[in-house]
C-alpha positions, 0 to 999 in steps of 0.5 A: 658790337658797333662798328668803330668808324675810321674817320679823321675825326676820331684820329684827330681827336686821339692825337689831341688826347695823347699829344695835346701839349706837343708844339705845332710851329708855322714859320713862315718867311716873312718872319710872323712866327707861330707857335702852339700845340695840337690842343690849341689847334684841335680847339681852332679846328672846332672854331673854323668848321663852326664859323665855316657852317655859320658861312653857308658850308655844309656837308657834302659842299666842296671847299677849294685851298690855294695856299702854302704849308701854313698852319690855317692849310694844316687846320682846314685839312680837318676842319673841312672834312671833320664837318662833313665837308670835301676839302679839296687841295688845288695845285698852286703851281698850276696854269691859271686856266686849268685852275679854274677848270678843275675847281668848277669841275669838282663844284667847289662852293667855297675857295679860301686862298693864301694872300699871295694869290690874290692878284690870281683869285680876282682874275679867276672870279668871273670864270668860277661858276659854283663859288660862292664863298671866298676867304683869304689867308692874310698871314699876319701881314693884313688882307688883300682884299675885301673877301672876309679873313679866315681869322675872323671866321675862326673867331666867330666860331665856337668850339662845337664838337665835330659831328659823327660820320661815316668813315665811307664818306668823301674827305678829300678831293685831288686832281692830277696836274693835266699832262696827258689832257684835262686834270683828273680827280680822284675822291679819297675816303674818311677810311682811306686816308686814315688807313693810309695814315696808320700803315705809313705810321707803322713804316716810320715807328720803327718796324723792320728798321724803317725809322732813325735810329736816333728817334727811338732813344730822343723824340724827334722833331720833323720838318714838313717840305712836301706841299700841302697841295701835292698827295696830300702832303699833310698826311706825312706829318700825321704819320708823326703825330701818331706815332708820338714824336715830338713835333712837326713844323 
């Protein structure tokens, strides 16, 4: 019997098929709010993955991000591993020299950054040895540099299905904050992240009294507070999507 692959691709497809009409909200402090659904974000993910392919990102390439908890960061969490590349969320609170070190150490080919970090990225560029592609997230406020905008990357992409991939493929990289020596990195496979999501979902879905009792009768909305660059903060949102909760903001 063919083995079912525990990949983020299959998890994302399940979410789209079962909870496609559930709302997702991006409510930034500057007020340019975005409301969509999981089905809409799924298609945007496919376009983003294809747009990145057209820019030269391929399977196994590392893609670094410097971003807040934005809707584009959410899409990158699915698009980059989904296309067979490796996502590297960078801790934006690290010192510039540590950020440069871990991007070089990881061998990141692309760096996708929020416009808030444009001044930092411009200073880092001369020191980043492996980065060939820079993309900015303007977050509805207009470009901060001459680098391509992620919205244009999405527009030029086609909603092509994500490729089949092995669950043992590396999906993400995470680095420590360097409190004892230089920051140290760790790899996470599709299988590891999917199992982490599933086990967490079981805990929060109501087994053994872990769930909030009011959510058993009426679907709850959950607010994503953990930074997405901190120990895969996005996985918290995944727990609630997979168990059929109302949505995530």
